[in-house]
ZAMARGU-4260 file (C-alpha; in steps of 0.2 Angstrom, whole numbers, plus 5000, padded with zeros to 4 digits):
<rodrens>
0) 5014/4975/5024 | 4996/4970/5018 | 5000/4974/5000 | 5014/4961/4999 | 5032/4960/4993
5) 5029/4968/4976 | 5023/4984/4984 | 5037/4984/4997 | 5050/4981/4984 | 5043/4995/4973
10) 5044/5008/4987 | 5059/5002/4996 | 5076/5010/4994 | 5088/4998/4984 | 5106/5004/4984
15) 5111/4996/4967 | 5096/5005/4959 | 5103/5022/4965 | 5120/5017/4958 | 5112/5012/4942
20) 5104/5030/4942 | 5120/5038/4945 | 5127/5029/4930 | 5113/5034/4919 | 5105/5017/4919
25) 5089/5019/4929 | 5074/5031/4929 | 5074/5046/4940 | 5060/5040/4951 | 5073/5029/4960
30) 5076/5045/4970 | 5058/5045/4977 | 5061/5028/4986 | 5073/5038/4997 | 5058/5046/5005
35) 5045/5032/5003 | 5056/5019/5011 | 5055/5029/5027 | 5037/5025/5029 | 5038/5007/5026
40) 5041/4993/5039 | 5045/4974/5037 | 5033/4969/5051 | 5022/4974/5065 | 5036/4973/5078
45) 5047/4984/5067 | 5033/4997/5066 | 5029/4996/5085 | 5047/4997/5090 | 5050/5013/5079
50) 5034/5021/5085 | 5039/5018/5104 | 5056/5027/5101 | 5047/5041/5092 | 5034/5043/5105
55) 5047/5043/5120 | 5059/5055/5112 | 5050/5064/5097 | 5039/5076/5106 | 5052/5085/5116
60) 5062/5088/5100 | 5047/5093/5090 | 5043/5106/5104 | 5060/5113/5103 | 5061/5114/5084
65) 5042/5118/5080 | 5031/5107/5069 | 5037/5113/5052 | 5056/5112/5056 | 5054/5096/5064
70) 5046/5088/5049 | 5061/5095/5038 | 5073/5089/5052 | 5065/5071/5052 | 5066/5070/5033
75) 5084/5076/5032 | 5089/5064/5046 | 5081/5050/5036 | 5090/5055/5020 | 5107/5055/5029
80) 5103/5038/5036 | 5099/5031/5019 | 5116/5037/5012 | 5126/5031/5026 | 5119/5014/5023
85) 5121/5016/5004 | 5139/5020/5006 | 5142/5003/5015 | 5138/4994/4999 | 5132/5004/4984
90) 5129/4988/4974 | 5118/4979/4987 | 5102/4972/4980 | 5094/4971/4997 | 5079/4983/5000
95) 5081/4996/5014 | 5065/5001/5023 | 5059/5008/5039 | 5059/5024/5049 | 5073/5019/5061
100) 5086/5030/5052 | 5075/5046/5053 | 5071/5041/5071 | 5089/5039/5075 | 5091/5057/5070
105) 5078/5061/5083 | 5088/5052/5096 | 5104/5061/5092 | 5095/5078/5093 | 5087/5072/5110
110) 5104/5068/5117 | 5111/5085/5112 | 5096/5095/5117 | 5090/5086/5133 | 5105/5076/5140
115) 5100/5078/5158 | 5082/5072/5156 | 5079/5055/5163 | 5071/5040/5153 | 5061/5027/5162
120) 5067/5010/5156 | 5057/4994/5159 | 5070/4980/5163 | 5063/4962/5164 | 5059/4955/5177
125) 5065/4968/5189 | 5052/4981/5183 | 5038/4969/5186 | 5041/4971/5205 | 5050/4988/5207
130) 5044/4998/5192 | 5054/5006/5178 | 5072/5012/5181 | 5076/5030/5178 | 5091/5032/5167
135) 5099/5048/5161 | 5096/5051/5143 | 5114/5054/5140 | 5118/5036/5147 | 5104/5027/5138
140) 5107/5035/5121 | 5126/5035/5122 | 5125/5016/5125 | 5112/5014/5111 | 5123/5023/5099
145) 5138/5012/5104 | 5128/4996/5101 | 5123/5003/5083 | 5141/5008/5080 | 5147/4990/5085
150) 5135/4982/5075 | 5140/4993/5060 | 5158/4989/5062 | 5153/4970/5062 | 5145/4973/5044
155) 5161/4981/5036 | 5167/4969/5023 | 5153/4957/5025 | 5142/4950/5011 | 5126/4960/5010
160) 5112/4951/5018 | 5095/4957/5026 | 5094/4962/5044 | 5097/4978/5054 | 5104/4993/5044
165) 5116/4998/5058 | 5125/5011/5047 | 5108/5019/5044 | 5106/5021/5063 | 5123/5028/5065
170) 5121/5040/5050 | 5104/5046/5056 | 5110/5049/5074 | 5125/5059/5068 | 5115/5069/5057
175) 5102/5073/5071 | 5116/5079/5082 | 5123/5090/5068 | 5106/5097/5063 | 5101/5100/5081
180) 5116/5111/5085 | 5108/5128/5081 | 5093/5123/5093 | 5104/5120/5108 | 5101/5131/5123
185) 5116/5142/5127 | 5121/5141/5145 | 5133/5152/5155 | 5132/5168/5165 | 5117/5178/5161
190) 5120/5197/5157 | 5108/5210/5164 | 5107/5228/5159 | 5105/5240/5173 | 5097/5256/5172
195) 5099/5271/5184 | 5084/5273/5196 | 5077/5291/5199
</rodrens>
């Protein structure tokens, strides 16, 4: 943010540049922006909002996957999010940036791995007097996903403009769900092996 627009534009993902690469009209370093864009933010509010969600949901997912797999999971979720937004308009000149697609993957994994956990939500002005409200993770994240999907559907057929990349959120969330499947705890009757006593 401090280095200004030229820096941001250089390291943001721009859909039309990837399309140009696929047509053989752009340098290969366009692929690097798929990764660098995940670590850029448009404003301090954008950064703090993403970090809040990562702080609330990320540690549990990281604990389940382990640090190394969590990093791979995070990056794969971000890549999936980028391509979901790219498919909306491959000719868009609008730069895409932010961690929210990758963090959406973390939310999808959290929903799958910890659906019964409660999340304490601050609701203005109620929580000023009565404290945060505990809400099941499945309810909160399910509603969050529906809001992103609704916003994404509203972007279909619209002229490209800046704003929230809803399809990146949807794509990241779905990728997170899919990638977390092998790490889900298996529930059901436990089997015990008995041995004769002598």
